[in-house]
Biopython code that builds the backbone (N, CA, C, O; Angstrom):
import numpy as np
from Bio.PDB.StructureBuilder import StructureBuilder

atoms = [
    (1, "MET", "N", (-45.164, -26.450, 35.561)),
    (1, "MET", "CA", (-45.728, -26.056, 33.456)),
    (1, "MET", "C", (-44.999, -27.398, 33.029)),
    (1, "MET", "O", (-44.057, -28.094, 33.409)),
    (2, "SER", "N", (-46.350, -27.362, 31.620)),
    (2, "SER", "CA", (-45.563, -28.617, 31.789)),
    (2, "SER", "C", (-45.115, -29.035, 30.383)),
    (2, "SER", "O", (-45.337, -28.000, 29.755)),
    (3, "VAL", "N", (-44.681, -29.808, 29.616)),
    (3, "VAL", "CA", (-43.990, -29.513, 28.395)),
    (3, "VAL", "C", (-44.164, -28.791, 27.880)),
    (3, "VAL", "O", (-43.423, -27.822, 27.716)),
    (4, "ASP", "N", (-45.852, -29.087, 27.139)),
    (4, "ASP", "CA", (-46.261, -28.077, 26.556)),
    (4, "ASP", "C", (-46.521, -26.437, 26.339)),
    (4, "ASP", "O", (-46.672, -25.624, 25.427)),
    (5, "ARG", "N", (-46.478, -26.493, 27.571)),
    (5, "ARG", "CA", (-47.081, -25.258, 28.397)),
    (5, "ARG", "C", (-45.450, -24.177, 28.103)),
    (5, "ARG", "O", (-45.454, -23.012, 27.706)),
    (6, "LEU", "N", (-44.130, -25.070, 28.466)),
    (6, "LEU", "CA", (-42.626, -24.349, 28.404)),
    (6, "LEU", "C", (-42.659, -24.293, 27.144)),
    (6, "LEU", "O", (-42.014, -23.296, 26.819)),
    (7, "ARG", "N", (-43.139, -24.923, 26.067)),
    (7, "ARG", "CA", (-42.617, -24.686, 24.826)),
    (7, "ARG", "C", (-43.102, -24.308, 24.704)),
    (7, "ARG", "O", (-42.481, -23.257, 24.542)),
    (8, "THR", "N", (-44.569, -23.946, 24.499)),
    (8, "THR", "CA", (-45.845, -22.665, 23.834)),
    (8, "THR", "C", (-45.001, -21.550, 24.972)),
    (8, "THR", "O", (-44.997, -20.392, 24.553)),
    (9, "ALA", "N", (-44.506, -21.693, 25.937)),
    (9, "ALA", "CA", (-44.006, -20.562, 26.364)),
    (9, "ALA", "C", (-42.529, -19.719, 26.117)),
    (9, "ALA", "O", (-42.483, -18.532, 26.438)),
    (10, "LEU", "N", (-41.507, -20.295, 25.617)),
    (10, "LEU", "CA", (-40.013, -21.117, 25.629)),
    (10, "LEU", "C", (-40.724, -19.404, 23.786)),
    (10, "LEU", "O", (-40.444, -18.207, 23.720)),
    (11, "LEU", "N", (-41.599, -20.306, 22.792)),
    (11, "LEU", "CA", (-41.677, -19.765, 21.152)),
    (11, "LEU", "C", (-42.369, -18.625, 21.390)),
    (11, "LEU", "O", (-42.865, -17.992, 20.458)),
    (12, "VAL", "N", (-42.482, -18.223, 22.719)),
    (12, "VAL", "CA", (-43.095, -16.597, 22.799)),
    (12, "VAL", "C", (-41.988, -16.131, 23.059)),
    (12, "VAL", "O", (-41.350, -16.014, 22.013)),
    (13, "ALA", "N", (-41.030, -15.567, 24.552)),
    (13, "ALA", "CA", (-39.814, -15.277, 24.412)),
    (13, "ALA", "C", (-39.520, -14.835, 23.259)),
    (13, "ALA", "O", (-39.598, -13.688, 22.819)),
    (14, "ASP", "N", (-38.976, -16.338, 22.496)),
    (14, "ASP", "CA", (-38.238, -16.100, 21.674)),
    (14, "ASP", "C", (-38.540, -15.175, 20.641)),
    (14, "ASP", "O", (-37.634, -14.591, 20.046)),
    (15, "ALA", "N", (-40.547, -14.872, 20.204)),
    (15, "ALA", "CA", (-40.703, -14.456, 19.250)),
    (15, "ALA", "C", (-41.013, -12.732, 19.799)),
    (15, "ALA", "O", (-41.570, -11.842, 19.158)),
    (16, "VAL", "N", (-40.600, -12.690, 20.794)),
    (16, "VAL", "CA", (-40.993, -11.067, 20.880)),
    (16, "VAL", "C", (-39.185, -10.553, 21.379)),
    (16, "VAL", "O", (-38.728, -9.426, 21.568)),
    (17, "THR", "N", (-38.621, -11.710, 21.451)),
    (17, "THR", "CA", (-37.376, -11.455, 21.837)),
    (17, "THR", "C", (-36.720, -10.994, 19.929)),
    (17, "THR", "O", (-36.728, -9.767, 20.035)),
    (18, "LEU", "N", (-36.410, -11.172, 19.003)),
    (18, "LEU", "CA", (-36.768, -11.231, 18.300)),
    (18, "LEU", "C", (-37.763, -9.977, 17.733)),
    (18, "LEU", "O", (-37.813, -9.104, 18.600)),
    (19, "THR", "N", (-38.063, -9.846, 17.288)),
    (19, "THR", "CA", (-39.388, -8.672, 17.316)),
    (19, "THR", "C", (-38.720, -7.043, 17.727)),
    (19, "THR", "O", (-38.514, -6.014, 17.084)),
    (20, "VAL", "N", (-38.524, -7.487, 19.191)),
    (20, "VAL", "CA", (-37.791, -6.153, 19.761)),
    (20, "VAL", "C", (-36.330, -5.648, 18.910)),
    (20, "VAL", "O", (-36.213, -4.564, 18.340)),
    (21, "LEU", "N", (-35.550, -6.444, 18.967)),
    (21, "LEU", "CA", (-34.142, -6.435, 18.285)),
    (21, "LEU", "C", (-34.490, -6.316, 16.900)),
    (21, "LEU", "O", (-33.496, -5.795, 16.393)),
    (22, "ALA", "N", (-35.259, -6.488, 16.095)),
    (22, "ALA", "CA", (-35.496, -6.313, 14.238)),
    (22, "ALA", "C", (-35.800, -4.313, 15.160)),
    (22, "ALA", "O", (-34.887, -3.517, 14.939)),
    (23, "LEU", "N", (-36.728, -3.914, 15.836)),
    (23, "LEU", "CA", (-37.124, -2.817, 16.130)),
    (23, "LEU", "C", (-36.469, -2.098, 16.261)),
    (23, "LEU", "O", (-36.509, -1.049, 15.619)),
    (24, "ASP", "N", (-35.295, -2.460, 17.453)),
    (24, "ASP", "CA", (-33.361, -2.099, 17.537)),
    (24, "ASP", "C", (-32.713, -1.272, 16.189)),
    (24, "ASP", "O", (-32.213, -0.246, 15.727)),
    (25, "GLN", "N", (-33.155, -2.575, 16.005)),
    (25, "GLN", "CA", (-32.257, -1.953, 13.882)),
    (25, "GLN", "C", (-33.121, -1.311, 12.966)),
    (25, "GLN", "O", (-32.850, -0.840, 11.861)),
    (26, "ALA", "N", (-34.122, -1.350, 13.529)),
    (26, "ALA", "CA", (-34.867, -0.540, 12.225)),
    (26, "ALA", "C", (-35.219, 1.035, 12.534)),
    (26, "ALA", "O", (-35.792, 1.933, 11.917)),
    (27, "SER", "N", (-34.673, 0.920, 13.626)),
    (27, "SER", "CA", (-34.666, 2.369, 14.004)),
    (27, "SER", "C", (-33.097, 2.597, 14.291)),
    (27, "SER", "O", (-32.192, 1.809, 14.567)),
    (28, "PRO", "N", (-33.142, 4.042, 14.109)),
    (28, "PRO", "CA", (-32.204, 4.784, 13.602)),
    (28, "PRO", "C", (-31.824, 5.609, 14.964)),
    (28, "PRO", "O", (-30.904, 6.412, 14.810)),
    (29, "ASP", "N", (-32.305, 5.544, 16.074)),
    (29, "ASP", "CA", (-31.929, 6.431, 17.724)),
    (29, "ASP", "C", (-32.958, 4.518, 18.469)),
    (29, "ASP", "O", (-33.644, 3.572, 18.081)),
    (30, "PHE", "N", (-32.392, 5.025, 19.516)),
    (30, "PHE", "CA", (-33.154, 3.607, 20.455)),
    (30, "PHE", "C", (-34.400, 4.532, 21.279)),
    (30, "PHE", "O", (-35.083, 4.256, 22.265)),
    (31, "GLU", "N", (-34.361, 5.469, 20.592)),
    (31, "GLU", "CA", (-35.927, 6.707, 21.871)),
    (31, "GLU", "C", (-37.303, 5.679, 20.650)),
    (31, "GLU", "O", (-38.522, 5.544, 20.754)),
    (32, "GLY", "N", (-36.477, 5.262, 19.803)),
    (32, "GLY", "CA", (-38.388, 4.579, 18.555)),
    (32, "GLY", "C", (-38.508, 3.202, 19.460)),
    (32, "GLY", "O", (-39.585, 2.682, 19.753)),
    (33, "VAL", "N", (-37.364, 2.764, 19.802)),
    (33, "VAL", "CA", (-38.000, 1.678, 20.494)),
    (33, "VAL", "C", (-38.328, 1.863, 21.447)),
    (33, "VAL", "O", (-39.257, 1.130, 21.787)),
    (34, "VAL", "N", (-37.832, 2.939, 22.543)),
    (34, "VAL", "CA", (-38.396, 3.149, 24.525)),
    (34, "VAL", "C", (-39.977, 3.597, 23.451)),
    (34, "VAL", "O", (-40.751, 2.650, 23.309)),
    (35, "THR", "N", (-40.293, 4.622, 22.929)),
    (35, "THR", "CA", (-41.673, 4.544, 22.957)),
    (35, "THR", "C", (-42.227, 4.056, 22.068)),
    (35, "THR", "O", (-42.564, 4.675, 21.059)),
    (36, "TRP", "N", (-42.355, 3.288, 22.199)),
    (36, "TRP", "CA", (-43.196, 2.017, 21.286)),
    (36, "TRP", "C", (-42.746, 0.822, 22.564)),
    (36, "TRP", "O", (-43.376, -0.227, 22.435)),
    (37, "LEU", "N", (-42.200, 0.832, 23.224)),
    (37, "LEU", "CA", (-42.148, 0.099, 23.990)),
    (37, "LEU", "C", (-43.764, -0.004, 25.404)),
    (37, "LEU", "O", (-44.555, -0.852, 25.817)),
    (38, "SER", "N", (-43.302, 2.096, 25.726)),
    (38, "SER", "CA", (-44.125, 2.531, 26.208)),
    (38, "SER", "C", (-45.289, 2.253, 26.285)),
    (38, "SER", "O", (-46.065, 1.907, 27.175)),
    (39, "GLY", "N", (-45.349, 2.554, 24.656)),
    (39, "GLY", "CA", (-46.897, 2.636, 23.841)),
    (39, "GLY", "C", (-48.209, 1.358, 23.971)),
    (39, "GLY", "O", (-49.428, 1.186, 23.945)),
    (40, "ALA", "N", (-46.993, 0.731, 24.115)),
    (40, "ALA", "CA", (-47.495, -0.811, 24.044)),
    (40, "ALA", "C", (-47.684, -1.232, 25.639)),
    (40, "ALA", "O", (-48.319, -2.263, 25.858)),
    (41, "GLU", "N", (-47.026, -0.284, 27.047)),
    (41, "GLU", "CA", (-47.404, -1.174, 28.061)),
    (41, "GLU", "C", (-49.398, -0.307, 28.413)),
    (41, "GLU", "O", (-50.414, -0.859, 28.833)),
    (42, "SER", "N", (-49.125, 1.332, 27.940)),
    (42, "SER", "CA", (-49.809, 1.638, 28.071)),
    (42, "SER", "C", (-51.767, 1.127, 27.314)),
    (42, "SER", "O", (-52.944, 1.448, 27.143)),
    (43, "ASP", "N", (-51.083, 0.501, 27.216)),
    (43, "ASP", "CA", (-52.528, -0.061, 25.969)),
    (43, "ASP", "C", (-52.473, -0.916, 26.882)),
    (43, "ASP", "O", (-53.592, -1.105, 27.359)),
    (44, "ARG", "N", (-51.583, -1.600, 27.406)),
    (44, "ARG", "CA", (-52.058, -2.929, 27.733)),
    (44, "ARG", "C", (-52.958, -2.745, 29.845)),
    (44, "ARG", "O", (-53.700, -3.561, 30.391)),
    (45, "GLU", "N", (-52.406, -1.323, 30.445)),
    (45, "GLU", "CA", (-52.761, -0.813, 31.103)),
    (45, "GLU", "C", (-54.418, -0.565, 31.153)),
    (45, "GLU", "O", (-55.154, -0.937, 32.068)),
    (46, "GLU", "N", (-54.870, 0.240, 29.798)),
    (46, "GLU", "CA", (-56.153, 0.430, 29.672)),
    (46, "GLU", "C", (-56.777, -0.788, 29.441)),
    (46, "GLU", "O", (-57.824, -0.829, 30.087)),
    (47, "VAL", "N", (-56.563, -1.908, 28.726)),
    (47, "VAL", "CA", (-57.379, -3.180, 28.686)),
    (47, "VAL", "C", (-57.692, -3.421, 30.062)),
    (47, "VAL", "O", (-58.775, -3.731, 30.557)),
    (48, "HIS", "N", (-56.738, -3.259, 30.527)),
    (48, "HIS", "CA", (-56.873, -4.107, 33.070)),
    (48, "HIS", "C", (-57.612, -3.139, 33.094)),
    (48, "HIS", "O", (-58.749, -3.313, 33.532)),
    (49, "GLN", "N", (-57.182, -1.720, 32.600)),
    (49, "GLN", "CA", (-58.523, -1.116, 33.242)),
    (49, "GLN", "C", (-59.879, -1.394, 32.592)),
    (49, "GLN", "O", (-60.922, -1.486, 33.239)),
    (50, "ALA", "N", (-59.810, -1.492, 31.565)),
    (50, "ALA", "CA", (-61.465, -1.499, 30.795)),
    (50, "ALA", "C", (-61.874, -3.022, 31.672)),
    (50, "ALA", "O", (-63.081, -3.215, 31.825)),
    (51, "THR", "N", (-60.908, -4.080, 32.235)),
    (51, "THR", "CA", (-61.780, -5.321, 32.376)),
    (51, "THR", "C", (-62.181, -5.251, 33.694)),
    (51, "THR", "O", (-63.105, -5.920, 34.155)),
    (52, "GLY", "N", (-61.555, -4.509, 34.276)),
    (52, "GLY", "CA", (-62.178, -4.427, 35.761)),
    (52, "GLY", "C", (-63.061, -3.109, 35.487)),
    (52, "GLY", "O", (-62.639, -2.129, 36.101)),
    (53, "MET", "N", (-63.477, -3.026, 35.196)),
    (53, "MET", "CA", (-64.618, -2.398, 34.559)),
    (53, "MET", "C", (-65.718, -2.587, 34.018)),
    (53, "MET", "O", (-66.647, -1.828, 34.293)),
    (54, "ILE", "N", (-65.927, -3.868, 32.922)),
    (54, "ILE", "CA", (-66.163, -4.973, 33.080)),
    (54, "ILE", "C", (-66.624, -5.212, 33.489)),
    (54, "ILE", "O", (-67.781, -4.793, 33.508)),
    (55, "MET", "N", (-66.146, -6.188, 34.275)),
    (55, "MET", "CA", (-66.367, -6.840, 36.207)),
    (55, "MET", "C", (-67.588, -6.705, 37.329)),
    (55, "MET", "O", (-68.495, -7.426, 37.745)),
    (56, "MET", "N", (-66.989, -5.103, 37.625)),
    (56, "MET", "CA", (-68.065, -4.764, 37.848)),
    (56, "MET", "C", (-69.432, -3.980, 37.517)),
    (56, "MET", "O", (-70.511, -3.700, 38.039)),
    (57, "GLN", "N", (-68.800, -3.824, 36.474)),
    (57, "GLN", "CA", (-70.702, -3.619, 34.907)),
    (57, "GLN", "C", (-71.101, -5.567, 35.274)),
    (57, "GLN", "O", (-71.603, -5.503, 36.396)),
    (58, "LEU", "N", (-71.096, -6.415, 35.042)),
    (58, "LEU", "CA", (-71.357, -7.585, 35.327)),
    (58, "LEU", "C", (-70.649, -9.161, 36.163)),
    (58, "LEU", "O", (-70.748, -10.382, 36.052)),
    (59, "GLY", "N", (-70.061, -8.333, 36.846)),
    (59, "GLY", "CA", (-70.320, -9.218, 38.159)),
    (59, "GLY", "C", (-69.690, -10.726, 37.686)),
    (59, "GLY", "O", (-70.180, -11.802, 38.031)),
    (60, "VAL", "N", (-68.584, -10.574, 36.886)),
    (60, "VAL", "CA", (-67.788, -11.389, 36.351)),
    (60, "VAL", "C", (-66.437, -11.687, 36.331)),
    (60, "VAL", "O", (-65.931, -10.644, 36.745)),
    (61, "SER", "N", (-66.045, -12.028, 36.231)),
    (61, "SER", "CA", (-64.849, -12.743, 37.202)),
    (61, "SER", "C", (-63.856, -12.173, 35.350)),
    (61, "SER", "O", (-64.170, -12.062, 34.165)),
    (62, "ALA", "N", (-62.404, -11.951, 36.357)),
    (62, "ALA", "CA", (-61.530, -10.454, 34.978)),
    (62, "ALA", "C", (-61.404, -12.084, 33.438)),
    (62, "ALA", "O", (-61.302, -11.815, 32.241)),
    (63, "GLU", "N", (-61.453, -13.531, 33.978)),
    (63, "GLU", "CA", (-61.620, -13.767, 32.901)),
    (63, "GLU", "C", (-62.853, -13.498, 31.685)),
    (63, "GLU", "O", (-62.899, -13.242, 30.482)),
    (64, "GLU", "N", (-63.486, -13.655, 32.449)),
    (64, "GLU", "CA", (-64.901, -13.994, 31.869)),
    (64, "GLU", "C", (-64.674, -12.087, 31.221)),
    (64, "GLU", "O", (-64.806, -11.765, 30.040)),
    (65, "ALA", "N", (-64.372, -11.247, 32.211)),
    (65, "ALA", "CA", (-64.119, -9.823, 31.807)),
    (65, "ALA", "C", (-63.761, -9.687, 30.768)),
    (65, "ALA", "O", (-64.334, -9.028, 29.900)),
    (66, "LEU", "N", (-62.755, -10.280, 30.659)),
    (66, "LEU", "CA", (-61.506, -9.708, 29.311)),
    (66, "LEU", "C", (-61.597, -10.473, 27.637)),
    (66, "LEU", "O", (-61.163, -10.223, 26.512)),
    (67, "LEU", "N", (-62.796, -11.970, 28.581)),
    (67, "LEU", "CA", (-62.825, -12.747, 26.541)),
    (67, "LEU", "C", (-63.949, -11.460, 26.256)),
    (67, "LEU", "O", (-63.685, -10.601, 25.414)),
    (68, "ARG", "N", (-64.850, -11.437, 26.818)),
    (68, "ARG", "CA", (-65.632, -9.907, 26.307)),
    (68, "ARG", "C", (-65.575, -8.864, 26.117)),
    (68, "ARG", "O", (-66.445, -8.029, 26.366)),
    (69, "LEU", "N", (-64.734, -8.725, 25.726)),
    (69, "LEU", "CA", (-64.265, -7.177, 25.875)),
    (69, "LEU", "C", (-62.931, -7.790, 24.356)),
    (69, "LEU", "O", (-62.598, -7.090, 23.399)),
    (70, "ARG", "N", (-62.509, -9.076, 24.616)),
    (70, "ARG", "CA", (-62.128, -9.077, 22.694)),
    (70, "ARG", "C", (-62.252, -9.468, 22.112)),
    (70, "ARG", "O", (-61.758, -9.532, 20.987)),
    (71, "ALA", "N", (-63.855, -10.478, 23.191)),
    (71, "ALA", "CA", (-65.351, -10.882, 21.471)),
    (71, "ALA", "C", (-65.759, -9.440, 21.135)),
    (71, "ALA", "O", (-65.701, -9.172, 19.935)),
    (72, "ARG", "N", (-66.131, -8.530, 21.898)),
    (72, "ARG", "CA", (-66.335, -7.185, 20.989)),
    (72, "ARG", "C", (-65.588, -6.840, 20.320)),
    (72, "ARG", "O", (-65.914, -6.072, 19.414)),
    (73, "ALA", "N", (-64.250, -7.262, 20.477)),
    (73, "ALA", "CA", (-63.541, -6.166, 19.130)),
    (73, "ALA", "C", (-63.340, -7.390, 18.173)),
    (73, "ALA", "O", (-63.551, -7.100, 16.995)),
    (74, "PHE", "N", (-63.060, -8.404, 18.354)),
    (74, "PHE", "CA", (-63.483, -8.451, 17.297)),
    (74, "PHE", "C", (-64.651, -8.898, 16.652)),
    (74, "PHE", "O", (-64.571, -9.526, 15.597)),
    (75, "ALA", "N", (-65.425, -8.708, 17.035)),
    (75, "ALA", "CA", (-66.474, -8.481, 17.147)),
    (75, "ALA", "C", (-67.462, -8.060, 15.827)),
    (75, "ALA", "O", (-68.274, -8.506, 15.017)),
    (76, "GLN", "N", (-66.541, -6.518, 16.380)),
    (76, "GLN", "CA", (-66.176, -5.147, 15.543)),
    (76, "GLN", "C", (-65.467, -4.857, 14.912)),
    (76, "GLN", "O", (-65.271, -3.666, 14.668)),
    (77, "GLY", "N", (-64.869, -5.701, 14.450)),
    (77, "GLY", "CA", (-63.347, -5.398, 13.318)),
    (77, "GLY", "C", (-62.367, -4.099, 14.044)),
    (77, "GLY", "O", (-61.786, -3.219, 13.408)),
    (78, "ARG", "N", (-62.384, -4.296, 15.750)),
    (78, "ARG", "CA", (-61.835, -3.111, 16.220)),
    (78, "ARG", "C", (-60.713, -3.663, 17.160)),
    (78, "ARG", "O", (-60.860, -4.869, 17.355)),
    (79, "THR", "N", (-59.757, -3.180, 17.723)),
    (79, "THR", "CA", (-58.333, -3.860, 18.469)),
    (79, "THR", "C", (-59.263, -3.477, 20.056)),
    (79, "THR", "O", (-60.180, -2.679, 20.249)),
    (80, "ALA", "N", (-58.428, -4.598, 21.170)),
    (80, "ALA", "CA", (-59.387, -5.018, 22.153)),
    (80, "ALA", "C", (-58.957, -3.233, 23.470)),
    (80, "ALA", "O", (-59.389, -2.882, 24.568)),
    (81, "THR", "N", (-57.667, -2.486, 22.218)),
    (81, "THR", "CA", (-57.254, -1.156, 22.985)),
    (81, "THR", "C", (-58.037, -0.549, 22.636)),
    (81, "THR", "O", (-58.497, -0.068, 23.671)),
    (82, "GLN", "N", (-59.058, 0.137, 21.149)),
    (82, "GLN", "CA", (-60.300, -0.348, 21.035)),
    (82, "GLN", "C", (-61.234, 0.372, 21.603)),
    (82, "GLN", "O", (-61.543, 1.532, 21.877)),
    (83, "VAL", "N", (-61.785, -1.375, 21.733)),
    (83, "VAL", "CA", (-62.440, -0.996, 23.155)),
    (83, "VAL", "C", (-62.346, -1.315, 24.081)),
    (83, "VAL", "O", (-63.157, -2.178, 24.417)),
    (84, "ALA", "N", (-61.229, -0.816, 25.210)),
    (84, "ALA", "CA", (-60.422, -0.728, 26.323)),
    (84, "ALA", "C", (-60.938, 0.533, 25.740)),
    (84, "ALA", "O", (-62.077, 0.347, 25.309)),
    (85, "ARG", "N", (-60.523, 1.740, 25.568)),
    (85, "ARG", "CA", (-61.020, 2.882, 25.692)),
    (85, "ARG", "C", (-61.958, 3.310, 25.467)),
    (85, "ARG", "O", (-62.337, 4.352, 26.002)),
    (86, "ALA", "N", (-62.653, 2.650, 24.598)),
    (86, "ALA", "CA", (-64.250, 3.020, 24.380)),
    (86, "ALA", "C", (-65.066, 2.731, 25.873)),
    (86, "ALA", "O", (-66.033, 3.311, 26.366)),
    (87, "ILE", "N", (-64.587, 2.060, 26.161)),
    (87, "ILE", "CA", (-64.890, 1.227, 28.075)),
    (87, "ILE", "C", (-65.333, 2.832, 29.337)),
    (87, "ILE", "O", (-66.193, 3.407, 30.005)),
    (88, "ILE", "N", (-63.858, 2.794, 28.856)),
    (88, "ILE", "CA", (-62.834, 3.405, 29.901)),
    (88, "ILE", "C", (-63.975, 4.860, 29.483)),
    (88, "ILE", "O", (-64.950, 5.144, 30.178)),
    (89, "GLU", "N", (-63.635, 5.493, 28.440)),
    (89, "GLU", "CA", (-64.604, 6.519, 28.196)),
    (89, "GLU", "C", (-65.805, 6.701, 28.619)),
    (89, "GLU", "O", (-66.462, 7.741, 28.674)),
    (90, "ARG", "N", (-66.037, 5.766, 28.882)),
    (90, "ARG", "CA", (-68.122, 5.123, 28.770)),
    (90, "ARG", "C", (-68.824, 5.202, 27.530)),
    (90, "ARG", "O", (-70.049, 5.183, 27.647)),
    (91, "THR", "N", (-68.202, 5.316, 25.948)),
    (91, "THR", "CA", (-69.061, 5.405, 24.524)),
    (91, "THR", "C", (-69.390, 3.912, 24.821)),
    (91, "THR", "O", (-70.576, 3.592, 24.740)),
    (92, "MET", "N", (-68.446, 2.933, 25.166)),
    (92, "MET", "CA", (-69.665, 1.951, 24.983)),
    (92, "MET", "C", (-69.773, 1.502, 26.415)),
    (92, "MET", "O", (-69.426, 2.077, 27.447)),
    (93, "ASP", "N", (-70.570, -0.143, 26.146)),
    (93, "ASP", "CA", (-71.511, -1.267, 27.582)),
    (93, "ASP", "C", (-71.700, -2.274, 27.117)),
    (93, "ASP", "O", (-72.662, -2.448, 26.369)),
    (94, "LEU", "N", (-70.675, -3.420, 27.480)),
    (94, "LEU", "CA", (-71.268, -4.026, 27.751)),
    (94, "LEU", "C", (-72.572, -4.549, 27.784)),
    (94, "LEU", "O", (-73.212, -5.397, 27.163)),
    (95, "ARG", "N", (-72.733, -3.869, 28.591)),
    (95, "ARG", "CA", (-73.935, -4.605, 29.546)),
    (95, "ARG", "C", (-75.781, -4.877, 28.513)),
    (95, "ARG", "O", (-76.904, -5.347, 28.697)),
    (96, "ASP", "N", (-74.923, -4.157, 27.414)),
    (96, "ASP", "CA", (-75.905, -3.557, 26.046)),
    (96, "ASP", "C", (-75.727, -5.180, 25.687)),
    (96, "ASP", "O", (-76.259, -5.214, 24.577)),
    (97, "ASP", "N", (-75.309, -6.486, 25.962)),
    (97, "ASP", "CA", (-75.390, -8.167, 25.264)),
    (97, "ASP", "C", (-76.303, -9.259, 25.671)),
    (97, "ASP", "O", (-76.247, -10.353, 25.108)),
]
sb = StructureBuilder()
sb.init_structure("model")
sb.init_model(0)
sb.init_chain("A")
sb.init_seg("    ")
for serial, (resi, resn, name, xyz) in enumerate(atoms, 1):
    if name == "N":
        sb.init_residue(resn, " ", resi, " ")
    sb.init_atom(name, np.array(xyz, "f"), 0.0, 1.0, " ", f" {name:<3s}", serial, name[0])
structure = sb.get_structure()
């Protein structure tokens, strides 16, 4: 890993750590933090599932599929999770692009 990438990875790790610590201190009970983390994990699963669907529909790599999902989200002012859910529910089709 290059020095620049290592520096970036360490900064991201620090940011995530500080965020989780802040959530832990802001929440009166641990369950609030656990619920938030579970929600974040399920969102990621939806994005991965939608990425796989886009790969199959368009015959593109995982990287290209994820870029297309994110581009659609940006263009529509939505989150990647919202677009992923629409793709999974088959109410959005990126073949129209």
